[in-house]
Structures are given as C-alpha cells and as structure tokens.
N, C-alpha and C positions, 0 to 999 in steps of 0.2 A: 103717350107716357109709352115707355116698351114694356113687355111683360116683368121683366126683374127691376125695372124701379116697384113698380106697382106691389110687388112680393115684398119686394124690401123697404115701402113703405107703409105695411099692413104689421110685417114682421115687426118694426120701432115703433107702433100706435098699441099694438099686443102689450110690448115689453114696457110701454110709459103706460098702459091701464093696469097693469100688472103689478109696476112699484106704486101705482098709487093706490091702488086696491090693500097692496102690502104696508103702506105706512098708514093711511087709516087705521086701520088694523091693529096698529105697533100704536098709534097718538091711542089709541079708545084704551088697549088693555094697563098703559103702562097713568092712563088719565084714572080708572076703575082703582086701579090699584095705589095712585097717590092719593086718592076719596077714601080709601079706608082703613090710609096712616094716616092721615090729620097733619098737625102740625109736628115740627120737629120734638124730639123727648129729651127735654130739656128738664133740668129740675126734679124732684123725688119725696121718698120720704131723706126726714132726716132728725139726728138726737145730737142736740148740742146744747150749749150751756150759754145764758144772758149773761150780762151787762151787770145784772143783778146778783148774780152768781145761784138764779136756777132757772131749771132742767128748760130746754126751747127745743120746739121740734118742727116739722111742719105745719103739722095738726094747730100751732099758737097765731099763724096767719090764716087761715084759710075764714074768707066770709069780707076780704078786703085782697081789694091789689095793689101788690107792692113787689117793692123793687128791689132787686139780691145784687149785690155788690162784693167783688170780693179784693181784698188789699190786706193793709196791715199798717200800724200804730207809727212806728220809725219811715211809711214810705216817705221821702223828699218831698215828692209833686204832684203825682200823679193821683193818689188818694185822698190826701185832704182839698186838690182843684175839683174831683168828683163831685166829694161829700156839701164841698159846698154849692156847686152847680143842684145838689140833686133838694139840698137846703133853702136853696133861690125859689125852686121849681114848686116846694111843697110850701115858699108864703105866696106864691102867689095863687096859688091852690083854696088859700084858710086855712085857719087856728082847727074849722070843725071837717075838712075831709077826711074820710076814714077810707086813707090810703095811708101805707106802712114803707119802710124800707129796710133793709137787712143788710149790715157793714160785717162778710166772713171772713174771718182773720184767716191768716196762712199762713201767718207766724205764731202759732200757739206758746213756745219758749217764753215768749217775750210780752206776747196778749193776752193775758190773763185778766179775769174779769172786770175787775177794779182798773188795770192798767186802759180796757176798753172804755167804760163808763167816764175815768177820768178824758181821756181824747174826745169823747164825742160830745163831751158838754160846752162845745165849741157851736154846734152843727143843731139842726133842727131836730127835737126830740121826740120823733115819730119813728129817728131810724134808730135801730135798737143794735148793739154791737153782739155778734155772737164770737165764742170761741167755743177747743174744745182739744182732746185727744188730738196725737198725729191722725192714728186713724181714722175719726170721724171725718178731721179733713180732709183728708186725703179721698173720703166715699162721700161727701158733698161736695167735694171738686168735680170728683170724676160724673157727677150726677150732672152739673151746671155744665161739663167740658173745660172746667177751667186750667188750664197750664199754669202752674208756677216750680220757682227750682230756688234755693240760697246761691248766693253768690256771697264767695266768701271774701269778707276784706282781710285789711290788716289787724294783727294784735287783736286777732277774734270777734274785731269786729266784723259786719255780714246786711247784705241790703237781699229783695226778694225780690226774684221775676217773675210775674206772671201776667196774667190777661185782663185785658181792660175794659171788657165787656160790660157791660149793664143791663141787668136784665128786667124786663114786663114783665109779669106772671101777672094772672086775673085771679078772683074771688076766690076761684077753686084751686090755683097755686098752678095751671095749667100755663105753661111757656106760649108768652103772646108775640109777643118782638126783642130786639135788640136796642134799646132805647137811644136814642140822641141827642146829646148833653151837648151838645155844641151850636144850637142854637139858642133864640134866645128864652128865659125860662118863661116869660107867658105861653110861648109856642107850644112849648112840651107841657105846660098846664094845659094847655086846650086837647092837648092830643088823650092826657088822662082820663081830663073828665068824658071822656066815653065807658070810662072800664069803673066811676066811679058810684053806688049807686044812692 
C-alpha cells in the first residue's frame, strides 16, 4: 500500500467516525426533545352544549376514557357508519364499561341539541352529542386538528366535508391514538379495555 493510499484511508476513516459521532449526537438530541414533548397535542379545553341542552365541557369527561368523533346529523354515510361501529364496540365492552364517546357537530346551524338527541337515539346511549356556536365549534375543531367545510348544493341544500378521524382520549383527556374502527368490534374492545379502570 502506498503512502497516498494510507493517507486516503485515514481521512475516510476519520470522516466516517466524525459522521457517526455527529449522527449519534443528533439522534440523542432529537430523542431528548421528543421525550420532553410527550404525545401529540390533540384536544384541550372546550365549552359546548350537550344534546340535553345543558352545558358540556372537557371536564364533563374526566375520569373515564372516551372517543371523540366529529360529524353531523345530515351526513349521508360516514357518520352513521362510524357511530354504528362505536355502538358495536361499546356493546362488546358491556353496559357497565366506564367509557364514553363524544359526537361533535360540525354543522351547528342544523344540529341543535334536540336534533342531536333525536339522531343519537339510534345509537349506544354512552355516545353524547354536542353542539355550539360557530366560534365554539371552530375552537374545538382546531384543538383536535379537524378540518371541516360547507359544500353548497342546489336549492340551499348543503353537505359538510370533514376529517374522519376517531380519537381515543384517556381518562385525563389526553390523546392516546387514532382509533381504527375497521377491525372487528371485539378486537377494538380489547384495545379499549387497557384504558378502562
């Protein structure tokens, strides 16, 4: 091996070692930052009106895990399907399971408390419908990172585009994960049992 070849190998080895040390340092820094931040910031304080007409806040759900889902009563397909899936999962858990679900209206003009109450009679009674002013709905949608938009149709009719994520929150109101309801209800119920006390 020539002197030039050895120098080249030493330089390459030094660069490799430097990159490895830099990578390890960067990974440790990112890990430390992520550890301090915890889970995604989804959810937070809110003030709405329940289907009973009574005030309903984030504190109303404290002490039990819950599912949060955004939709509207005139939704033609996704919302009733999702509420049926949630009802099936709750059925698997049993009537005594300490869990709840919140169905947040993104259409407060049509979704009055009474409209929410009438609509939800077809689903598990642990699903609570909430509505509010436009400002209140925008605030909770922002807290949950939910997109929604009115789509005008003919003759004053309209539909709503919206995010279809089903959020699982723990008993303290902290985001756990997005719940996949496309699995069998018994499998989803098994996942939820880990959070029910």
